[in-house]
N, CA, C and O atoms as a Tripos MOL2 file, in Angstrom:
@<TRIPOS>MOLECULE
protein
  320   319    80     0     0
PROTEIN
NO_CHARGES

@<TRIPOS>ATOM
      1 N         127.3380  143.5200  112.4160 N.3       1 MET1
      2 CA        125.9400  143.5690  112.0330 C.3       1 MET1
      3 C         125.6290  144.9800  111.5510 C.2       1 MET1
      4 O         126.2190  145.9480  112.0320 O.2       1 MET1
      5 N         124.7180  145.0950  110.6160 N.am      2 ARG2
      6 CA        124.2960  146.3900  110.0720 C.3       2 ARG2
      7 C         123.1370  146.9520  110.8950 C.2       2 ARG2
      8 O         122.3030  146.2020  111.4020 O.2       2 ARG2
      9 N         123.0930  148.2650  111.0200 N.am      3 LEU3
     10 CA        122.0000  148.9210  111.7300 C.3       3 LEU3
     11 C         120.6570  148.5510  111.1050 C.2       3 LEU3
     12 O         119.6550  148.4290  111.8100 O.2       3 LEU3
     13 N         120.6340  148.3740  109.8030 N.am      4 SER4
     14 CA        119.3940  148.0260  109.0960 C.3       4 SER4
     15 C         118.8740  146.6430  109.4650 C.2       4 SER4
     16 O         117.7080  146.3420  109.2080 O.2       4 SER4
     17 N         119.7100  145.7920  110.0610 N.am      5 ASP5
     18 CA        119.3170  144.4290  110.4310 C.3       5 ASP5
     19 C         118.8090  144.3050  111.8640 C.2       5 ASP5
     20 O         118.3090  143.2490  112.2530 O.2       5 ASP5
     21 N         118.9310  145.3700  112.6520 N.am      6 LEU6
     22 CA        118.4800  145.3030  114.0410 C.3       6 LEU6
     23 C         116.9530  145.2530  114.1070 C.2       6 LEU6
     24 O         116.2780  145.9390  113.3390 O.2       6 LEU6
     25 N         116.4110  144.4540  115.0100 N.am      7 PRO7
     26 CA        114.9460  144.4190  115.1770 C.3       7 PRO7
     27 C         114.4510  145.6370  115.9610 C.2       7 PRO7
     28 O         115.2270  146.3170  116.6320 O.2       7 PRO7
     29 N         113.1640  145.8930  115.8640 N.am      8 LYS8
     30 CA        112.5400  146.9940  116.6050 C.3       8 LYS8
     31 C         112.7920  146.8380  118.0960 C.2       8 LYS8
     32 O         112.6250  145.7510  118.6500 O.2       8 LYS8
     33 N         113.1940  147.9230  118.7430 N.am      9 GLY9
     34 CA        113.4520  147.9240  120.1790 C.3       9 GLY9
     35 C         114.8700  147.5490  120.5590 C.2       9 GLY9
     36 O         115.2500  147.6800  121.7230 O.2       9 GLY9
     37 N         115.6580  147.0840  119.6040 N.am     10 ALA10
     38 CA        117.0200  146.6480  119.8960 C.3      10 ALA10
     39 C         117.9490  147.8370  120.1100 C.2      10 ALA10
     40 O         117.8200  148.8760  119.4630 O.2      10 ALA10
     41 N         118.8850  147.6570  121.0300 N.am     11 THR11
     42 CA        119.9050  148.6580  121.3170 C.3      11 THR11
     43 C         121.2450  148.1240  120.8450 C.2      11 THR11
     44 O         121.5240  146.9300  120.9500 O.2      11 THR11
     45 N         122.0700  149.0210  120.3240 N.am     12 ALA12
     46 CA        123.3890  148.6280  119.8430 C.3      12 ALA12
     47 C         124.3450  149.8060  120.0000 C.2      12 ALA12
     48 O         123.9480  150.9010  120.3970 O.2      12 ALA12
     49 N         125.6140  149.5570  119.6800 N.am     13 VAL13
     50 CA        126.6440  150.5890  119.7300 C.3      13 VAL13
     51 C         127.2480  150.7100  118.3350 C.2      13 VAL13
     52 O         127.5920  149.7050  117.7140 O.2      13 VAL13
     53 N         127.3730  151.9290  117.8500 N.am     14 VAL14
     54 CA        127.9550  152.1680  116.5290 C.3      14 VAL14
     55 C         129.4270  151.7630  116.5410 C.2      14 VAL14
     56 O         130.1790  152.1320  117.4420 O.2      14 VAL14
     57 N         129.8220  150.9980  115.5240 N.am     15 GLU15
     58 CA        131.2240  150.6360  115.3580 C.3      15 GLU15
     59 C         131.8760  151.4120  114.2200 C.2      15 GLU15
     60 O         133.0310  151.8260  114.3300 O.2      15 GLU15
     61 N         131.1290  151.6130  113.1130 N.am     16 HIS16
     62 CA        131.7470  152.2410  111.9440 C.3      16 HIS16
     63 C         130.6780  152.6720  110.9470 C.2      16 HIS16
     64 O         129.6420  152.0190  110.8190 O.2      16 HIS16
     65 N         130.9300  153.7710  110.2420 N.am     17 VAL17
     66 CA        130.1040  154.1880  109.1060 C.3      17 VAL17
     67 C         130.9260  153.9500  107.8500 C.2      17 VAL17
     68 O         132.0410  154.4560  107.7290 O.2      17 VAL17
     69 N         130.3800  153.1860  106.9210 N.am     18 HIS18
     70 CA        131.0970  152.8240  105.6990 C.3      18 HIS18
     71 C         130.8860  153.8610  104.6040 C.2      18 HIS18
     72 O         129.7620  154.2830  104.3320 O.2      18 HIS18
     73 N         131.9840  154.2600  103.9870 N.am     19 ASP19
     74 CA        131.9400  155.1840  102.8530 C.3      19 ASP19
     75 C         131.8210  154.3720  101.5740 C.2      19 ASP19
     76 O         132.5920  153.4360  101.3610 O.2      19 ASP19
     77 N         130.8560  154.7210  100.7120 N.am     20 ALA20
     78 CA        130.6840  154.0300   99.4300 C.3      20 ALA20
     79 C         131.8000  154.4060   98.4630 C.2      20 ALA20
     80 O         132.1640  153.6200   97.5880 O.2      20 ALA20
     81 N         132.3420  155.6140   98.6260 N.am     21 HIS21
     82 CA        133.4440  156.1030   97.7880 C.3      21 HIS21
     83 C         134.1040  157.2630   98.5230 C.2      21 HIS21
     84 O         133.6190  157.6900   99.5710 O.2      21 HIS21
     85 N         135.1960  157.7700   97.9840 N.am     22 VAL22
     86 CA        135.9090  158.8800   98.5970 C.3      22 VAL22
     87 C         134.9840  160.0910   98.6620 C.2      22 VAL22
     88 O         134.2610  160.3840   97.7090 O.2      22 VAL22
     89 N         135.0140  160.7880   99.7890 N.am     23 SER23
     90 CA        134.1670  161.9720  100.0110 C.3      23 SER23
     91 C         132.6800  161.6620   99.8630 C.2      23 SER23
     92 O         131.9350  162.4400   99.2670 O.2      23 SER23
     93 N         132.2550  160.5360  100.4000 N.am     24 ASP24
     94 CA        130.8570  160.1060  100.3430 C.3      24 ASP24
     95 C         129.9940  161.0460  101.1920 C.2      24 ASP24
     96 O         130.1370  161.0530  102.4150 O.2      24 ASP24
     97 N         129.0990  161.8420  100.5800 N.am     25 PRO25
     98 CA        128.3120  162.8180  101.3510 C.3      25 PRO25
     99 C         127.3040  162.1800  102.3080 C.2      25 PRO25
    100 O         127.0140  162.7500  103.3600 O.2      25 PRO25
    101 N         126.7690  161.0170  101.9640 N.am     26 ILE26
    102 CA        125.8050  160.3600  102.8510 C.3      26 ILE26
    103 C         126.5000  159.8400  104.1040 C.2      26 ILE26
    104 O         125.9960  160.0200  105.2120 O.2      26 ILE26
    105 N         127.6430  159.2040  103.9380 N.am     27 ALA27
    106 CA        128.3960  158.7110  105.0960 C.3      27 ALA27
    107 C         128.8310  159.8730  105.9840 C.2      27 ALA27
    108 O         128.7770  159.7700  107.2100 O.2      27 ALA27
    109 N         129.2560  160.9620  105.3830 N.am     28 GLN28
    110 CA        129.6640  162.1280  106.1740 C.3      28 GLN28
    111 C         128.4740  162.7120  106.9240 C.2      28 GLN28
    112 O         128.6110  163.1160  108.0790 O.2      28 GLN28
    113 N         127.3180  162.7630  106.2860 N.am     29 ARG29
    114 CA        126.1170  163.2930  106.9400 C.3      29 ARG29
    115 C         125.7120  162.4130  108.1270 C.2      29 ARG29
    116 O         125.3100  162.9260  109.1710 O.2      29 ARG29
    117 N         125.8190  161.0920  107.9680 N.am     30 LEU30
    118 CA        125.5190  160.1900  109.0820 C.3      30 LEU30
    119 C         126.4490  160.4660  110.2640 C.2      30 LEU30
    120 O         126.0020  160.5070  111.4100 O.2      30 LEU30
    121 N         127.7380  160.6550  109.9850 N.am     31 ARG31
    122 CA        128.6840  160.9750  111.0630 C.3      31 ARG31
    123 C         128.3390  162.3190  111.6990 C.2      31 ARG31
    124 O         128.4110  162.4640  112.9190 O.2      31 ARG31
    125 N         127.9660  163.2970  110.8850 N.am     32 ASP32
    126 CA        127.5820  164.6200  111.4080 C.3      32 ASP32
    127 C         126.3570  164.5400  112.3070 C.2      32 ASP32
    128 O         126.2350  165.3090  113.2600 O.2      32 ASP32
    129 N         125.4480  163.6120  112.0110 N.am     33 LEU33
    130 CA        124.2370  163.4360  112.8160 C.3      33 LEU33
    131 C         124.5040  162.7180  114.1400 C.2      33 LEU33
    132 O         123.6390  162.6840  115.0150 O.2      33 LEU33
    133 N         125.7040  162.1420  114.2870 N.am     34 GLY34
    134 CA        126.0430  161.4870  115.5490 C.3      34 GLY34
    135 C         126.3130  160.0100  115.4490 C.2      34 GLY34
    136 O         126.5440  159.3630  116.4700 O.2      34 GLY34
    137 N         126.2930  159.4470  114.2500 N.am     35 PHE35
    138 CA        126.5970  158.0330  114.0710 C.3      35 PHE35
    139 C         128.1140  157.8700  114.0650 C.2      35 PHE35
    140 O         128.7340  157.7170  113.0120 O.2      35 PHE35
    141 N         128.7010  157.9070  115.2710 N.am     36 VAL36
    142 CA        130.1480  157.8150  115.4370 C.3      36 VAL36
    143 C         130.4890  156.6230  116.3290 C.2      36 VAL36
    144 O         129.6510  156.1540  117.0990 O.2      36 VAL36
    145 N         131.7070  156.1450  116.2190 N.am     37 ASP37
    146 CA        132.1570  154.9770  116.9760 C.3      37 ASP37
    147 C         131.8570  155.1370  118.4700 C.2      37 ASP37
    148 O         132.1640  156.1630  119.0760 O.2      37 ASP37
    149 N         131.2470  154.0910  119.0480 N.am     38 GLY38
    150 CA        130.9710  154.0580  120.4750 C.3      38 GLY38
    151 C         129.6450  154.6710  120.8940 C.2      38 GLY38
    152 O         129.2860  154.6060  122.0690 O.2      38 GLY38
    153 N         128.9150  155.2590  119.9700 N.am     39 GLU39
    154 CA        127.6450  155.9170  120.3100 C.3      39 GLU39
    155 C         126.5080  154.8920  120.3670 C.2      39 GLU39
    156 O         126.3230  154.1290  119.4180 O.2      39 GLU39
    157 N         125.7420  154.8630  121.4680 N.am     40 PRO40
    158 CA        124.6100  153.9380  121.5440 C.3      40 PRO40
    159 C         123.4600  154.3860  120.6480 C.2      40 PRO40
    160 O         123.1650  155.5770  120.5480 O.2      40 PRO40
    161 N         122.8150  153.4180  119.9980 N.am     41 VAL41
    162 CA        121.6680  153.6740  119.1310 C.3      41 VAL41
    163 C         120.5680  152.6720  119.4420 C.2      41 VAL41
    164 O         120.8210  151.5930  119.9790 O.2      41 VAL41
    165 N         119.3330  153.0510  119.0910 N.am     42 ARG42
    166 CA        118.1950  152.1530  119.3170 C.3      42 ARG42
    167 C         117.2290  152.2610  118.1490 C.2      42 ARG42
    168 O         116.9680  153.3550  117.6490 O.2      42 ARG42
    169 N         116.7010  151.1270  117.7170 N.am     43 VAL43
    170 CA        115.6840  151.1090  116.6710 C.3      43 VAL43
    171 C         114.3350  151.3040  117.3620 C.2      43 VAL43
    172 O         113.8820  150.4420  118.1140 O.2      43 VAL43
    173 N         113.7060  152.4390  117.1000 N.am     44 VAL44
    174 CA        112.4430  152.7870  117.7440 C.3      44 VAL44
    175 C         111.2650  152.1930  116.9810 C.2      44 VAL44
    176 O         110.3330  151.6620  117.5860 O.2      44 VAL44
    177 N         111.3050  152.2820  115.6550 N.am     45 ALA45
    178 CA        110.2020  151.7870  114.8290 C.3      45 ALA45
    179 C         110.7230  151.4270  113.4430 C.2      45 ALA45
    180 O         111.7670  151.9070  113.0010 O.2      45 ALA45
    181 N         109.9620  150.5660  112.7730 N.am     46 ILE46
    182 CA        110.2820  150.1470  111.4090 C.3      46 ILE46
    183 C         109.0520  150.4020  110.5580 C.2      46 ILE46
    184 O         107.9250  150.1700  110.9950 O.2      46 ILE46
    185 N         109.2700  150.8790  109.3420 N.am     47 GLY47
    186 CA        108.1730  151.1860  108.4290 C.3      47 GLY47
    187 C         107.2660  149.9900  108.1990 C.2      47 GLY47
    188 O         107.5870  148.8710  108.6000 O.2      47 GLY47
    189 N         106.1360  150.2250  107.5540 N.am     48 PRO48
    190 CA        105.1640  149.1520  107.3160 C.3      48 PRO48
    191 C         105.7610  147.9820  106.5500 C.2      48 PRO48
    192 O         106.5330  148.1590  105.6080 O.2      48 PRO48
    193 N         105.3890  146.8040  106.9690 N.am     49 LEU49
    194 CA        105.8370  145.5570  106.3440 C.3      49 LEU49
    195 C         107.3610  145.4220  106.3120 C.2      49 LEU49
    196 O         107.9190  144.8260  105.3910 O.2      49 LEU49
    197 N         108.0270  145.9810  107.3250 N.am     50 GLY50
    198 CA        109.4780  145.8510  107.4190 C.3      50 GLY50
    199 C         110.2410  146.6820  106.4120 C.2      50 GLY50
    200 O         111.4010  146.3930  106.1180 O.2      50 GLY50
    201 N         109.6050  147.7110  105.8800 N.am     51 ALA51
    202 CA        110.2360  148.5320  104.8450 C.3      51 ALA51
    203 C         110.7640  149.8380  105.4240 C.2      51 ALA51
    204 O         110.9710  149.9630  106.6320 O.2      51 ALA51
    205 N         110.9770  150.8010  104.5460 N.am     52 ASP52
    206 CA        111.4700  152.1250  104.9350 C.3      52 ASP52
    207 C         110.3500  152.9390  105.5450 C.2      52 ASP52
    208 O         109.1830  152.6640  105.2680 O.2      52 ASP52
    209 N         110.6550  153.9200  106.3540 N.am     53 PRO53
    210 CA        111.9530  154.2080  106.9480 C.3      53 PRO53
    211 C         112.1260  153.4750  108.2740 C.2      53 PRO53
    212 O         111.2000  152.8470  108.7870 O.2      53 PRO53
    213 N         113.3330  153.5750  108.8100 N.am     54 LEU54
    214 CA        113.6240  153.0920  110.1540 C.3      54 LEU54
    215 C         113.7180  154.3260  111.0480 C.2      54 LEU54
    216 O         114.3420  155.3160  110.6660 O.2      54 LEU54
    217 N         113.1150  154.2810  112.2150 N.am     55 LEU55
    218 CA        113.2260  155.3800  113.1660 C.3      55 LEU55
    219 C         114.3080  154.9860  114.1660 C.2      55 LEU55
    220 O         114.1490  154.0300  114.9250 O.2      55 LEU55
    221 N         115.4030  155.7310  114.1570 N.am     56 ILE56
    222 CA        116.5750  155.4200  114.9740 C.3      56 ILE56
    223 C         116.7620  156.5170  116.0090 C.2      56 ILE56
    224 O         116.6120  157.6990  115.7000 O.2      56 ILE56
    225 N         117.0870  156.1330  117.2280 N.am     57 GLN57
    226 CA        117.3300  157.1100  118.2890 C.3      57 GLN57
    227 C         118.7920  157.0710  118.7120 C.2      57 GLN57
    228 O         119.3590  156.0090  118.9710 O.2      57 GLN57
    229 N         119.3920  158.2720  118.7740 N.am     58 ILE58
    230 CA        120.7390  158.4620  119.3140 C.3      58 ILE58
    231 C         120.5920  159.4990  120.4120 C.2      58 ILE58
    232 O         120.2220  160.6400  120.1390 O.2      58 ILE58
    233 N         120.8770  159.1190  121.6470 N.am     59 GLY59
    234 CA        120.6450  160.0320  122.7650 C.3      59 GLY59
    235 C         119.1670  160.3530  122.8430 C.2      59 GLY59
    236 O         118.3350  159.4490  122.9200 O.2      59 GLY59
    237 N         118.8330  161.6430  122.8250 N.am     60 SER60
    238 CA        117.4190  162.0380  122.8730 C.3      60 SER60
    239 C         116.8960  162.4500  121.4950 C.2      60 SER60
    240 O         115.7740  162.9410  121.3740 O.2      60 SER60
    241 N         117.7170  162.2470  120.4530 N.am     61 THR61
    242 CA        117.3430  162.6470  119.1020 C.3      61 THR61
    243 C         116.9450  161.4380  118.2760 C.2      61 THR61
    244 O         117.5720  160.3820  118.3580 O.2      61 THR61
    245 N         115.8950  161.6030  117.4780 N.am     62 ARG62
    246 CA        115.4280  160.5190  116.6080 C.3      62 ARG62
    247 C         115.5770  160.9230  115.1430 C.2      62 ARG62
    248 O         115.3390  162.0710  114.7690 O.2      62 ARG62
    249 N         115.9750  159.9530  114.3280 N.am     63 PHE63
    250 CA        116.1620  160.1710  112.8970 C.3      63 PHE63
    251 C         115.4270  159.0990  112.1180 C.2      63 PHE63
    252 O         115.4360  157.9280  112.5000 O.2      63 PHE63
    253 N         114.7880  159.4960  111.0260 N.am     64 ALA64
    254 CA        114.2040  158.5410  110.0860 C.3      64 ALA64
    255 C         115.2450  158.3000  108.9990 C.2      64 ALA64
    256 O         115.6590  159.2300  108.3080 O.2      64 ALA64
    257 N         115.6630  157.0470  108.8540 N.am     65 LEU65
    258 CA        116.6700  156.6890  107.8570 C.3      65 LEU65
    259 C         116.0980  155.6820  106.8740 C.2      65 LEU65
    260 O         115.3060  154.8160  107.2430 O.2      65 LEU65
    261 N         116.5070  155.8050  105.6270 N.am     66 ARG66
    262 CA        116.2000  154.7570  104.6600 C.3      66 ARG66
    263 C         116.9850  153.5120  105.0590 C.2      66 ARG66
    264 O         118.0510  153.6090  105.6660 O.2      66 ARG66
    265 N         116.4640  152.3740  104.7220 N.am     67 ARG67
    266 CA        117.1480  151.1150  105.0270 C.3      67 ARG67
    267 C         118.5460  151.0980  104.3870 C.2      67 ARG67
    268 O         119.4910  150.5830  104.9840 O.2      67 ARG67
    269 N         118.6790  151.6540  103.1840 N.am     68 SER68
    270 CA        119.9760  151.6920  102.5020 C.3      68 SER68
    271 C         120.9820  152.5700  103.2470 C.2      68 SER68
    272 O         122.1780  152.2790  103.2380 O.2      68 SER68
    273 N         120.5140  153.6300  103.8860 N.am     69 GLU69
    274 CA        121.4000  154.4830  104.6830 C.3      69 GLU69
    275 C         121.8100  153.7650  105.9710 C.2      69 GLU69
    276 O         122.9780  153.7930  106.3600 O.2      69 GLU69
    277 N         120.8480  153.1270  106.6240 N.am     70 ALA70
    278 CA        121.1460  152.3970  107.8610 C.3      70 ALA70
    279 C         122.0900  151.2300  107.6060 C.2      70 ALA70
    280 O         122.8350  150.8320  108.5020 O.2      70 ALA70
    281 N         122.0680  150.6770  106.3970 N.am     71 ALA71
    282 CA        122.9610  149.5610  106.0670 C.3      71 ALA71
    283 C         124.4220  149.9920  106.0160 C.2      71 ALA71
    284 O         125.3100  149.1400  106.0540 O.2      71 ALA71
    285 N         124.6860  151.2690  105.9340 N.am     72 ARG72
    286 CA        126.0700  151.7660  105.9200 C.3      72 ARG72
    287 C         126.6960  151.7980  107.3090 C.2      72 ARG72
    288 O         127.9080  151.9690  107.4410 O.2      72 ARG72
    289 N         125.8710  151.6340  108.3500 N.am     73 VAL73
    290 CA        126.3400  151.7380  109.7270 C.3      73 VAL73
    291 C         126.5070  150.3340  110.3190 C.2      73 VAL73
    292 O         125.5470  149.5680  110.4030 O.2      73 VAL73
    293 N         127.7230  150.0120  110.7230 N.am     74 THR74
    294 CA        127.9990  148.7460  111.4000 C.3      74 THR74
    295 C         127.8500  148.9730  112.9010 C.2      74 THR74
    296 O         128.3760  149.9380  113.4560 O.2      74 THR74
    297 N         127.1190  148.0570  113.5460 N.am     75 VAL75
    298 CA        126.8670  148.1800  114.9900 C.3      75 VAL75
    299 C         127.1850  146.8670  115.6950 C.2      75 VAL75
    300 O         127.2720  145.8060  115.0760 O.2      75 VAL75
    301 N         127.3560  146.9720  116.9980 N.am     76 ARG76
    302 CA        127.5380  145.8010  117.8600 C.3      76 ARG76
    303 C         126.3350  145.7930  118.7950 C.2      76 ARG76
    304 O         126.1490  146.7190  119.5840 O.2      76 ARG76
    305 N         125.5200  144.7440  118.7050 N.am     77 GLN77
    306 CA        124.2990  144.6730  119.5190 C.3      77 GLN77
    307 C         124.6450  144.4020  120.9630 C.2      77 GLN77
    308 O         125.5020  143.5740  121.2730 O.2      77 GLN77
    309 N         123.9610  145.1160  121.8450 N.am     78 GLU78
    310 CA        124.1540  144.9380  123.2830 C.3      78 GLU78
    311 C         123.2580  143.8160  123.7860 C.2      78 GLU78
    312 O         122.1950  143.5520  123.2230 O.2      78 GLU78
    313 N         123.6980  143.1680  124.8450 N.am     79 ALA79
    314 CA        122.8820  142.1200  125.4570 C.3      79 ALA79
    315 C         121.6400  142.7340  126.0650 C.2      79 ALA79
    316 O         121.6870  143.8220  126.6390 O.2      79 ALA79
    317 N         120.5280  142.0270  125.9350 N.am     80 ALA80
    318 CA        119.2450  142.5370  126.4520 C.3      80 ALA80
    319 C         119.1890  142.5180  127.9530 C.2      80 ALA80
    320 O         118.1800  142.9130  128.5380 O.2      80 ALA80
@<TRIPOS>BOND
     1     1     2 1
     2     2     3 1
     3     3     4 2
     4     3     5 am
     5     5     6 1
     6     6     7 1
     7     7     8 2
     8     7     9 am
     9     9    10 1
    10    10    11 1
    11    11    12 2
    12    11    13 am
    13    13    14 1
    14    14    15 1
    15    15    16 2
    16    15    17 am
    17    17    18 1
    18    18    19 1
    19    19    20 2
    20    19    21 am
    21    21    22 1
    22    22    23 1
    23    23    24 2
    24    23    25 am
    25    25    26 1
    26    26    27 1
    27    27    28 2
    28    27    29 am
    29    29    30 1
    30    30    31 1
    31    31    32 2
    32    31    33 am
    33    33    34 1
    34    34    35 1
    35    35    36 2
    36    35    37 am
    37    37    38 1
    38    38    39 1
    39    39    40 2
    40    39    41 am
    41    41    42 1
    42    42    43 1
    43    43    44 2
    44    43    45 am
    45    45    46 1
    46    46    47 1
    47    47    48 2
    48    47    49 am
    49    49    50 1
    50    50    51 1
    51    51    52 2
    52    51    53 am
    53    53    54 1
    54    54    55 1
    55    55    56 2
    56    55    57 am
    57    57    58 1
    58    58    59 1
    59    59    60 2
    60    59    61 am
    61    61    62 1
    62    62    63 1
    63    63    64 2
    64    63    65 am
    65    65    66 1
    66    66    67 1
    67    67    68 2
    68    67    69 am
    69    69    70 1
    70    70    71 1
    71    71    72 2
    72    71    73 am
    73    73    74 1
    74    74    75 1
    75    75    76 2
    76    75    77 am
    77    77    78 1
    78    78    79 1
    79    79    80 2
    80    79    81 am
    81    81    82 1
    82    82    83 1
    83    83    84 2
    84    83    85 am
    85    85    86 1
    86    86    87 1
    87    87    88 2
    88    87    89 am
    89    89    90 1
    90    90    91 1
    91    91    92 2
    92    91    93 am
    93    93    94 1
    94    94    95 1
    95    95    96 2
    96    95    97 am
    97    97    98 1
    98    98    99 1
    99    99   100 2
   100    99   101 am
   101   101   102 1
   102   102   103 1
   103   103   104 2
   104   103   105 am
   105   105   106 1
   106   106   107 1
   107   107   108 2
   108   107   109 am
   109   109   110 1
   110   110   111 1
   111   111   112 2
   112   111   113 am
   113   113   114 1
   114   114   115 1
   115   115   116 2
   116   115   117 am
   117   117   118 1
   118   118   119 1
   119   119   120 2
   120   119   121 am
   121   121   122 1
   122   122   123 1
   123   123   124 2
   124   123   125 am
   125   125   126 1
   126   126   127 1
   127   127   128 2
   128   127   129 am
   129   129   130 1
   130   130   131 1
   131   131   132 2
   132   131   133 am
   133   133   134 1
   134   134   135 1
   135   135   136 2
   136   135   137 am
   137   137   138 1
   138   138   139 1
   139   139   140 2
   140   139   141 am
   141   141   142 1
   142   142   143 1
   143   143   144 2
   144   143   145 am
   145   145   146 1
   146   146   147 1
   147   147   148 2
   148   147   149 am
   149   149   150 1
   150   150   151 1
   151   151   152 2
   152   151   153 am
   153   153   154 1
   154   154   155 1
   155   155   156 2
   156   155   157 am
   157   157   158 1
   158   158   159 1
   159   159   160 2
   160   159   161 am
   161   161   162 1
   162   162   163 1
   163   163   164 2
   164   163   165 am
   165   165   166 1
   166   166   167 1
   167   167   168 2
   168   167   169 am
   169   169   170 1
   170   170   171 1
   171   171   172 2
   172   171   173 am
   173   173   174 1
   174   174   175 1
   175   175   176 2
   176   175   177 am
   177   177   178 1
   178   178   179 1
   179   179   180 2
   180   179   181 am
   181   181   182 1
   182   182   183 1
   183   183   184 2
   184   183   185 am
   185   185   186 1
   186   186   187 1
   187   187   188 2
   188   187   189 am
   189   189   190 1
   190   190   191 1
   191   191   192 2
   192   191   193 am
   193   193   194 1
   194   194   195 1
   195   195   196 2
   196   195   197 am
   197   197   198 1
   198   198   199 1
   199   199   200 2
   200   199   201 am
   201   201   202 1
   202   202   203 1
   203   203   204 2
   204   203   205 am
   205   205   206 1
   206   206   207 1
   207   207   208 2
   208   207   209 am
   209   209   210 1
   210   210   211 1
   211   211   212 2
   212   211   213 am
   213   213   214 1
   214   214   215 1
   215   215   216 2
   216   215   217 am
   217   217   218 1
   218   218   219 1
   219   219   220 2
   220   219   221 am
   221   221   222 1
   222   222   223 1
   223   223   224 2
   224   223   225 am
   225   225   226 1
   226   226   227 1
   227   227   228 2
   228   227   229 am
   229   229   230 1
   230   230   231 1
   231   231   232 2
   232   231   233 am
   233   233   234 1
   234   234   235 1
   235   235   236 2
   236   235   237 am
   237   237   238 1
   238   238   239 1
   239   239   240 2
   240   239   241 am
   241   241   242 1
   242   242   243 1
   243   243   244 2
   244   243   245 am
   245   245   246 1
   246   246   247 1
   247   247   248 2
   248   247   249 am
   249   249   250 1
   250   250   251 1
   251   251   252 2
   252   251   253 am
   253   253   254 1
   254   254   255 1
   255   255   256 2
   256   255   257 am
   257   257   258 1
   258   258   259 1
   259   259   260 2
   260   259   261 am
   261   261   262 1
   262   262   263 1
   263   263   264 2
   264   263   265 am
   265   265   266 1
   266   266   267 1
   267   267   268 2
   268   267   269 am
   269   269   270 1
   270   270   271 1
   271   271   272 2
   272   271   273 am
   273   273   274 1
   274   274   275 1
   275   275   276 2
   276   275   277 am
   277   277   278 1
   278   278   279 1
   279   279   280 2
   280   279   281 am
   281   281   282 1
   282   282   283 1
   283   283   284 2
   284   283   285 am
   285   285   286 1
   286   286   287 1
   287   287   288 2
   288   287   289 am
   289   289   290 1
   290   290   291 1
   291   291   292 2
   292   291   293 am
   293   293   294 1
   294   294   295 1
   295   295   296 2
   296   295   297 am
   297   297   298 1
   298   298   299 1
   299   299   300 2
   300   299   301 am
   301   301   302 1
   302   302   303 1
   303   303   304 2
   304   303   305 am
   305   305   306 1
   306   306   307 1
   307   307   308 2
   308   307   309 am
   309   309   310 1
   310   310   311 1
   311   311   312 2
   312   311   313 am
   313   313   314 1
   314   314   315 1
   315   315   316 2
   316   315   317 am
   317   317   318 1
   318   318   319 1
   319   319   320 2
@<TRIPOS>SUBSTRUCTURE
     1 MET1         2 RESIDUE 1 A MET
     2 ARG2         6 RESIDUE 1 A ARG
     3 LEU3        10 RESIDUE 1 A LEU
     4 SER4        14 RESIDUE 1 A SER
     5 ASP5        18 RESIDUE 1 A ASP
     6 LEU6        22 RESIDUE 1 A LEU
     7 PRO7        26 RESIDUE 1 A PRO
     8 LYS8        30 RESIDUE 1 A LYS
     9 GLY9        34 RESIDUE 1 A GLY
    10 ALA10       38 RESIDUE 1 A ALA
    11 THR11       42 RESIDUE 1 A THR
    12 ALA12       46 RESIDUE 1 A ALA
    13 VAL13       50 RESIDUE 1 A VAL
    14 VAL14       54 RESIDUE 1 A VAL
    15 GLU15       58 RESIDUE 1 A GLU
    16 HIS16       62 RESIDUE 1 A HIS
    17 VAL17       66 RESIDUE 1 A VAL
    18 HIS18       70 RESIDUE 1 A HIS
    19 ASP19       74 RESIDUE 1 A ASP
    20 ALA20       78 RESIDUE 1 A ALA
    21 HIS21       82 RESIDUE 1 A HIS
    22 VAL22       86 RESIDUE 1 A VAL
    23 SER23       90 RESIDUE 1 A SER
    24 ASP24       94 RESIDUE 1 A ASP
    25 PRO25       98 RESIDUE 1 A PRO
    26 ILE26      102 RESIDUE 1 A ILE
    27 ALA27      106 RESIDUE 1 A ALA
    28 GLN28      110 RESIDUE 1 A GLN
    29 ARG29      114 RESIDUE 1 A ARG
    30 LEU30      118 RESIDUE 1 A LEU
    31 ARG31      122 RESIDUE 1 A ARG
    32 ASP32      126 RESIDUE 1 A ASP
    33 LEU33      130 RESIDUE 1 A LEU
    34 GLY34      134 RESIDUE 1 A GLY
    35 PHE35      138 RESIDUE 1 A PHE
    36 VAL36      142 RESIDUE 1 A VAL
    37 ASP37      146 RESIDUE 1 A ASP
    38 GLY38      150 RESIDUE 1 A GLY
    39 GLU39      154 RESIDUE 1 A GLU
    40 PRO40      158 RESIDUE 1 A PRO
    41 VAL41      162 RESIDUE 1 A VAL
    42 ARG42      166 RESIDUE 1 A ARG
    43 VAL43      170 RESIDUE 1 A VAL
    44 VAL44      174 RESIDUE 1 A VAL
    45 ALA45      178 RESIDUE 1 A ALA
    46 ILE46      182 RESIDUE 1 A ILE
    47 GLY47      186 RESIDUE 1 A GLY
    48 PRO48      190 RESIDUE 1 A PRO
    49 LEU49      194 RESIDUE 1 A LEU
    50 GLY50      198 RESIDUE 1 A GLY
    51 ALA51      202 RESIDUE 1 A ALA
    52 ASP52      206 RESIDUE 1 A ASP
    53 PRO53      210 RESIDUE 1 A PRO
    54 LEU54      214 RESIDUE 1 A LEU
    55 LEU55      218 RESIDUE 1 A LEU
    56 ILE56      222 RESIDUE 1 A ILE
    57 GLN57      226 RESIDUE 1 A GLN
    58 ILE58      230 RESIDUE 1 A ILE
    59 GLY59      234 RESIDUE 1 A GLY
    60 SER60      238 RESIDUE 1 A SER
    61 THR61      242 RESIDUE 1 A THR
    62 ARG62      246 RESIDUE 1 A ARG
    63 PHE63      250 RESIDUE 1 A PHE
    64 ALA64      254 RESIDUE 1 A ALA
    65 LEU65      258 RESIDUE 1 A LEU
    66 ARG66      262 RESIDUE 1 A ARG
    67 ARG67      266 RESIDUE 1 A ARG
    68 SER68      270 RESIDUE 1 A SER
    69 GLU69      274 RESIDUE 1 A GLU
    70 ALA70      278 RESIDUE 1 A ALA
    71 ALA71      282 RESIDUE 1 A ALA
    72 ARG72      286 RESIDUE 1 A ARG
    73 VAL73      290 RESIDUE 1 A VAL
    74 THR74      294 RESIDUE 1 A THR
    75 VAL75      298 RESIDUE 1 A VAL
    76 ARG76      302 RESIDUE 1 A ARG
    77 GLN77      306 RESIDUE 1 A GLN
    78 GLU78      310 RESIDUE 1 A GLU
    79 ALA79      314 RESIDUE 1 A ALA
    80 ALA80      318 RESIDUE 1 A ALA
C-alpha cells in the first residue's frame, strides 16, 4: 500500500521508498527525512477535500508531503 492511500489517523510501517530514476533527489530526500524501512509513520491530517498536503508523523517529527511524494513510499498498515 502507498503512504498516500492511508486514511487520516492510520499508522503504518515504511517498507520501501521508490526511486523514479537513478539518483532520484526526491526519493533520497525522503530517506534523509527518515522514511526508511521499518520506521513507523502516521497520517496526522489530510488537506482539504482529500487533496494536498498530507501531514505525516515519524517519531516526534511531522512533515507536510505532496500526495505525489507520499505515493513513492510503500507502507504496511498496522492493525488498529
